[in-house]
C-alpha positions as CSV (number, residue, x, y, z in Angstrom):
1,X,3.6,-21.0,9.5
2,X,3.1,-24.1,11.5
3,X,2.8,-24.2,15.3
4,X,5.2,-26.6,16.9
5,X,4.1,-26.9,20.5
6,X,6.8,-29.5,21.4
7,X,9.6,-27.2,20.2
8,X,8.2,-24.3,22.3
9,X,8.0,-26.5,25.4
10,X,11.6,-27.7,25.0
11,X,12.8,-24.1,24.7
12,X,11.8,-23.0,28.2
13,X,12.7,-24.1,31.7
14,X,11.4,-23.5,35.2
15,X,14.0,-24.0,38.0
16,X,14.8,-22.6,41.4
17,X,17.8,-20.2,41.7
18,X,20.0,-22.9,43.2
19,X,19.6,-25.3,40.3
20,X,20.2,-22.4,37.8
21,X,23.4,-21.4,39.7
22,X,24.6,-25.0,39.6
23,X,23.8,-25.5,36.0
24,X,25.5,-22.3,34.8
25,X,28.4,-22.2,37.3
26,X,27.2,-19.0,39.0
27,X,29.3,-18.6,42.2
28,X,28.1,-16.7,45.2
29,X,30.1,-15.0,48.0
30,X,29.8,-16.7,51.4
31,X,28.4,-13.6,53.2
32,X,25.3,-12.9,51.0
33,X,21.7,-13.9,51.8
34,X,19.2,-15.8,49.7
35,X,17.5,-12.7,48.3
36,X,20.9,-11.4,47.0
37,X,21.5,-14.8,45.4
38,X,18.2,-14.6,43.6
39,X,19.1,-11.1,42.4
40,X,22.4,-12.4,41.0
41,X,20.6,-15.3,39.2
42,X,17.9,-12.9,37.9
43,X,20.6,-10.6,36.5
44,X,22.4,-13.5,34.9
45,X,19.3,-14.7,33.2
46,X,18.4,-11.2,32.0
47,X,21.9,-10.7,30.5
48,X,22.2,-14.2,28.9
49,X,18.8,-15.4,27.9
50,X,15.1,-14.3,28.0
51,X,13.6,-14.3,31.5
52,X,9.9,-14.9,31.0
53,X,8.9,-14.5,34.7
54,X,9.2,-15.9,38.1
55,X,7.2,-17.5,40.8
56,X,7.8,-17.5,44.6
57,X,10.3,-20.3,44.2
58,X,11.5,-20.4,40.6
59,X,12.4,-18.6,37.4
60,X,10.9,-19.3,34.0
61,X,13.4,-18.7,31.2
62,X,14.3,-19.5,27.7
63,X,17.0,-22.2,27.4
64,X,20.2,-21.3,25.7
């Protein structure tokens, strides 16, 4: 098996929750706070892709 580092790097993204919500058309209700929005994005990524982890400001996930 050959290691393809470029392919691995292209399969993963790191974005903030607002960018992910915009990219994947995740809509939020008007009356929820930022923590609830992050929870919605986290749940979406867990259900639809592989969530690797998160930092204070972003999520690291496998592209799909």
